[in-house]
N, C-alpha and C positions, 0 to 999 in steps of 0.2 A: 644788377646784382649778379656776382659771379656764381657759378655752380658750387664752388667750394663754400662760399658764404651762405648760399641757400641751404646746403646740406649740413654744414658744420658751424653755423654762425653762433651757436650757444651751447652750453653744457647740456641743456634739456634736449636740444635737437640731436646732439651727439648720442645721448643715452637712448633716445627713441630710435634713431637710425641704427644703432648697434643692436638693439633688441629685434628690430625688423630683420636685420641681416642674419642674426643668429637663428631666429625662428624660421626664416626662409631656408637657411642652410640645413637646419635639423630636419625640417619637413622634406626638403629635397633629398637629403641623405637617406631618409627612410624610404622615400618613393623610389630612389635609384637602387636601393638594396645595399648601400654603403654601411648603413647602421641597421642592425637586426630589428625586426618587428617583434614587440612583446607578444607572447602567446599565453593561452590558458594551459596550465600544467595539470593540476588535479582539482577535483571538487569533493570535499568531504562534508557530509551532512549528519545531523543528529536532531532528535526531537527535543524541544524545550518545553516550557509550561503549556499545559492544555486545560481548557475549560469547556463549558457546554457549547460554546459558539466557535472558538478558534483554536488552532494548534500552531504553535511556534516551531518553525524549522530553522535551526542554526546552521550556518554554512561557513566553512573555511575554504576560500578559493585561492589557489596558488597561481600567480601570474609570473611567467618566466621572462626576464629581461636579459637577452644575451649580450648586452652592451656593458662596457666597463664602468659606466656612469649611470646614476639614477636619473629618472625623468619624472616631471609632474605634467600630466596631460590634462589641462583644464577642460578641454572639450571631449575627453574620453568618457566612455560609458560601458558598463557591464549590464547586460540583460540576462536574466536568469529565470528559468521555468522548471517546474516539476510536474510531470504527468504520470498517471497510473492507468495503464491500458488506454492511453489517449484521452483520459478524463483529466482536464486541467485541475490541478490541486493547489498550486501556489505559484506566484510570480513576483519578481522584484527587479529593481535596477539600482545602479549606483553610478554617480558621475564624479568627475574631478579626481582621477586616480593619481596617487603618488606612488611611484614604482621604483624601488631600489634596484641596484645591480644584482643579478642572479635571481633568486626566488623570493617573491614577496607574498606573504599571506594576507589576504583581505578578508576580514570577518564581518559578516552581516547576518540579518535575520529576515525571514519572510513569514507571513501569516497565512495559514490555510483555513478556508471556510469549512467547518465541519459538515455543512449541508451537502458538500460534495461526496461524503462517505456513502450514502445510499446508492447514487449512480455508479460509483466505483465498485461497490459490493456486487451490484447486479452484473457488471461487466466481468468481475472476477469469477462468479459462478458460471456465467455463460461461456467463459473461456476455460472450462474444465478446471476451475479453481486455480487458475494461473494468472498472475499479474506481472507485467513488465513495467518496472519503475524507470522512467526516462528523465534524465536531468540534462538540460541544455544550458550552456553558458557561452555567451558571445561578448568579446571585447572589441570595441571599435573606437576610432578617433579620426577626425578630419585632418589632424596634423600628419597622419600617416598616409595622406592621399586617399581618404575614404576606405582604407584597407581595414579588414577585421579578421579576427581569428576566433574559432569556435571549438568547443569540446562537448561531445555528447557521451554521457555515461548511461549504460543500461544494466539493470539488475533484475533477474527473474525470481519471483516468489511463488512457491507452490504450497498448497495445503491439501488436506484430505479430511474433510469434516465428517462425512457420513459413510466412508468406505467400510469401517469396521462394523457397521450395522448389518452387513451381509454376513450371515452366519447359518450354519446347519446344526448348531448346538441345540439339544433338546432341553427345554426349561419347564419345570412344573409350575403351574399357577394355582395358588390356593385362595379361596374366598373366605368370607366370614363363616363362622360355625353355623351350620344349618342342618337340621335333621333330614332334609330332603335330598341333600347331595353329599357326596364324600369328597374329601380333599386328597390330592389335588383335583380340582373340578375340571381342569383341562391341561393339556400339554402344548406348548409352542415348539414345533419341531424345526422351524426355519424362519428366518427374517430376511427381508430384502429392502433396499432403499436406493432411490436415484432422484436426482433433481428434476423437478417439474419444469413447467414453462415460467421462467423468471421474468418479471416485469419490474419497472422502476418502483412500483408500490409494494410488491410482495415477492417472497421466495418460497415456493411450495416444495415440500419433500414428499414424494410418492413412496409410501411404505406398504409392505405386505407382511402378514403373519400366517403361517400354516398352523392352524389350531386343530388339535385332536381332542374329541370328547370321549373320555374313558367311561362315562356313565352309560347305563342301559337306556336311559330316557333322553329324549332330545331337549335342548333348551335353545333360547334365542338370545344372541348378543344384539341388543337394539341400537347401541351406539358406542363409539370409542372416543374418549376425550384425551387431550394432550396439553402440556405446558412446556414451553421452550424458554430456557434462560441461558444467558451468556455472561459469565462472571457474576451470576446471581441477579442480573438485570432481566426482567421479563421482556422478551422480544416476540412472543407469539403464544396464543392459547386459542382453543376452540374445540368443537365436537364434530365428528363425522357421523351424521344421522343416516345410517343405512343398516337395516336389520339383516342378520345372518342366522339362519336356522341350522344348527349343527346336530345332526342325528346321532344317536348313540353309537359309539365305537366307529365313528367316521371322522374324516378330516375336511376342513373347509378353509379356504384362503380368505382372510379378512384384509380389506384395504382401508387405509386411512391416510390423510394428507396433512401432517403438521405444516403450518405455514408461518414463516417469519415475516413480521411487519417491518418493512425496510425503514419506515419513518422512525423507528426506535433505535436504529443502528448508530446514529451519531452519539447517543448516550453510551452505547456499548463501546464505541471507539475510545472515548475518554477513559473508560475502565481498562481497556486493552493497553493503552500507553502507560497509565498509572501502575499497571501490573507488570511492567517491564516487557510489554508486547507478548503477554501470555493470556490466553482465554480458556476458560473451562466451559465447554458446551454441555448442556444437560437437557434431555427430553424425558419427561415423565408421562406415563399413560395410565388410563383407567378405563374400565368398561362397565356398561350397565347390562345386566343379564336378567332376562325374564325366565322364571322357573316354570315348570309344568303347572303349578298352581295358579299362575298368573301374576304372582308377586315379582317385583323387580328389586334386585340388589345391586349396589355399587361395589365393584371389585377393583382395588388398586392392582395394577399390573407391575408390581415392583420388580419382578424378574426381567421385565423388558426395558427397564430404565436404561437409557443410553447416555454414556458420559464419554467425553473426548476432550483432551487437552491439546491446544494448538499454540505453537510458538512461532513468531515471525521475527525477522531481522531486516526490516525494509530497506535501510540504508547501509547494512553491513557493518554496523558499529557495535553489535552485541558480542562479537567474537569472530573467529575465522570462518565459521559456518553458521547457517541458519537452520536449526533442526526443528522438525516437527515430530511428535510422537507417532509411532506406528509407521505408516507408509508415506508420511509427509515427505516432500521433496526438499532438496537443498539448493538454494539459489546460487547462481554463479555470476559474479560481477563481470561485465563485458564492456570496459571503457572504449569509446571510439572518439575520433576527432575528424578534422576535415580530410586528412589524407589517410585512407584506410587500405590495408593490404589484406586480401581475402585469405582466411584461414581454411584448413581442410574441412572444418565442420560448418562452414558458411558464416561463422561469426566474424564480424569486422574486428581487426586487430590494429591498434593505434601505432603509427610510426613514432620513432624516437623524437623527443622534444628536447630543446636546449636545457642544460642543467647549470646549476650555480650554487653559490652559498646562500642559505636561507637568511633573508634580511627582513624580519618583521617590521612593519611600520604601524603608525597610529591607525586605529580602526576608523574607516570613513563613516559618515553619517548614514544611518539606515534609511533606505528608500523602499523597503519591502512593501509589496502590495497585498491587498486583501481581495480575493476574487469574489 
């Protein structure tokens, strides 16, 4: 049998041979650089539905094809991960990409396990209330000679949950009507707060009050209690059982440590997203006071109630800036890719990527994973 007959003896063989030649030619052209390699252009994320267990992250990933023709890469794959302070939050992948000429937007979803919220929260507080959201997207295909292209985007989120508790404002505290004491029965001349030692289980807040007793007689504060809520959801409550004797017309520093139960934070997270990434933090206090007669009264410390509103914009989709009330910071998106040019402030700056006409295609099947 001749070589011609062997290769071209039937229409089927002709078709198969042509396909092999074309595939080899395309793969070789990619490998030799004759045809440009598709790359990741941008990654845009937003939060989807959230429930008690999972949070959906919707992603629009733009793949840039510098070639004048579209390609379908059957063995191609996109791998996608989201980390917050190196805590894995979500991951997913997608195979069999159909990429048009120019820019093609691939839409898919990944699911985040809400049980990752407590370890992320602990890392956020340990890191001075700072979170770096890192998004990695990698496109690879064997047709390209095992070549791949990657885009990394980073966004910094800062909050200030307890900073405003530090105050030198004098606040009078009145108790229930009692013939043995005059109101206000004490003055709080200063308050201070800082984070305690955070663990995966709890987040303590070390607080101090400078309390002045304007009475001529001493009395004893036997305990200070607290309740912590975030968007109305209880996340901490307790009592600091330590007596403080405050002599008449003297000042005593009272210490208490409200503690957030991190296991309740996944419930708070749901409310935070449902409330457009806004949280109202509230800490209420009360004291038990022993009078000179030996009687004990419960005194609400309403003047010390601490309220703080926090807003976040984790993926930068709520507007141009992510504002927090008061001293909260503003995150700055810092996209990076494989080829980075150092900027003056040390932040990696991406090099220019190929551009083209947007050519949306059908959304591929979702392969998003649940961590």
